[in-house]
C-alpha positions as CSV (number, residue, x, y, z in Angstrom):
1,M,67.8,-22.3,8.4
2,S,70.5,-24.7,6.5
3,S,73.5,-23.4,5.6
4,D,72.8,-23.8,1.9
5,E,70.1,-21.4,2.5
6,E,72.2,-19.1,4.3
7,T,75.0,-19.0,1.7
8,Q,72.5,-18.5,-1.2
9,S,70.7,-15.7,0.9
10,K,73.7,-14.0,1.6
11,K,74.8,-14.0,-2.4
12,Q,71.4,-12.4,-3.5
13,K,71.9,-8.8,-2.9
14,F,68.1,-8.0,-4.5
15,V,65.3,-9.8,-5.0
16,F,63.1,-9.2,-8.0
17,N,59.9,-10.9,-7.1
18,C,56.8,-9.1,-5.7
19,T,56.6,-9.7,-2.0
20,R,52.7,-10.0,-2.4
21,T,52.4,-12.7,-5.2
22,G,56.1,-14.1,-5.4
23,A,56.3,-13.3,-9.2
24,C,58.6,-11.2,-11.0
25,C,57.1,-7.6,-12.0
26,V,59.0,-7.8,-15.3
27,K,55.9,-7.7,-17.5
28,R,54.2,-5.0,-15.0
29,G,54.1,-2.3,-17.9
30,P,55.1,1.4,-17.6
31,I,56.6,2.5,-14.5
32,P,55.6,6.2,-13.8
33,L,58.6,8.6,-12.9
34,V,58.2,11.5,-10.7
35,M,60.8,14.7,-10.2
36,N,62.4,13.0,-7.4
37,D,63.1,10.1,-9.4
38,L,65.5,12.1,-11.8
39,V,66.8,14.0,-8.8
40,M,68.2,11.1,-6.9
41,W,69.5,9.4,-10.5
42,A,71.3,13.2,-11.1
43,K,72.6,13.0,-7.5
44,N,74.2,9.6,-8.2
45,N,75.1,10.5,-11.5
46,V,73.3,7.8,-13.3
47,V,71.0,9.7,-15.5
48,A,72.9,8.6,-18.7
49,N,72.4,5.0,-17.8
50,M,68.5,5.5,-17.4
51,M,68.2,7.9,-20.3
52,P,67.7,5.0,-22.7
53,Y,64.7,3.4,-21.2
54,I,63.0,6.4,-20.3
55,T,59.8,7.0,-22.8
56,F,56.6,9.3,-22.7
57,F,53.3,7.3,-22.2
58,K,49.8,9.0,-23.5
59,T,47.5,8.8,-20.7
60,P,43.7,7.6,-21.5
61,Q,43.2,11.5,-20.5
62,G,45.3,12.6,-23.1
63,A,48.3,13.9,-20.7
64,L,52.0,12.6,-21.1
65,D,53.6,10.7,-18.4
66,L,57.3,10.0,-18.0
67,V,57.8,6.3,-17.5
68,L,60.4,3.8,-17.3
């Protein structure tokens, strides 16, 4: 590994590409949430940060899911 590659890999804290396809998952669609997500966010005091992005999604079966 060259020094440029090492420097770049050290700078990147997060990688937003799919490990399977290498593509970004931004256009993935709604991400289902579970109670553990909300509990974790509450413990980390970030629920307020996530609230603008949480919505309800009506499934084909008629149920409502909490999604991000």
